[in-house]
C-alpha positions in Angstrom: -147.9 -63.7 -34.1 -148.3 -63.7 -37.8 -150.7 -62.4 -40.4 -150.9 -58.6 -40.3 -148.8 -56.2 -42.4 -147.8 -54.2 -39.3 -146.6 -55.2 -35.8 -147.2 -53.1 -32.7 -145.3 -53.7 -29.5 -147.2 -52.1 -26.6 -145.2 -51.5 -23.5 -147.1 -50.9 -20.2 -145.8 -49.5 -17.0 -147.6 -52.3 -15.1 -145.4 -55.0 -13.5 -147.7 -57.9 -14.5 -147.5 -58.9 -18.2 -146.1 -55.5 -19.2 -145.5 -56.0 -22.9 -147.9 -57.0 -25.7 -147.1 -57.7 -29.4 -149.9 -57.7 -31.9 -150.1 -57.7 -35.7 -152.6 -55.8 -37.8 -153.3 -54.7 -41.4 -154.8 -51.2 -41.1 -153.8 -48.4 -38.8 -157.5 -47.8 -38.2 -157.5 -51.1 -36.2 -154.9 -49.9 -33.8 -157.3 -48.0 -31.4 -159.5 -51.1 -30.9 -156.4 -53.3 -30.4 -155.0 -51.0 -27.7 -158.4 -50.8 -26.0 -158.8 -54.6 -26.1 -155.3 -55.2 -24.7 -155.9 -52.7 -21.9 -159.2 -54.5 -21.0 -157.5 -57.9 -21.0 -154.8 -56.6 -18.6 -157.1 -54.4 -16.5 -154.9 -51.5 -17.5 -155.9 -47.9 -18.3 -154.5 -46.3 -21.5 -152.6 -44.0 -19.1 -150.4 -47.0 -18.2 -149.0 -47.3 -21.7 -145.3 -46.3 -21.6 -144.8 -46.5 -25.4 -145.9 -48.2 -28.6 -143.5 -49.2 -31.3 -144.9 -49.9 -34.8 -142.8 -51.7 -37.4 -143.4 -53.5 -40.7 -144.1 -57.2 -40.0 -141.3 -58.5 -42.2 -141.9 -62.1 -41.1 -145.0 -62.1 -43.3 -143.5 -60.1 -46.2 -140.4 -62.0 -47.0 -140.4 -63.6 -50.4 -140.5 -67.3 -50.4 -137.4 -69.1 -51.8 -137.9 -71.6 -54.6 -136.6 -75.1 -53.9 
């Protein structure tokens, strides 16, 4: 899980594999990501409990000089 500027944690109501964490750069990508995750899990978008979006700080931390 690295790369994108943003991180989305998608929480499903389904008991099998209920949570997904993805990274992305543009909010315009999020709809396709949610759709792809639902297809992979055979889950309908109605089964999403919530989505939490945060800045992906792991890719934005300044590198320390040695």
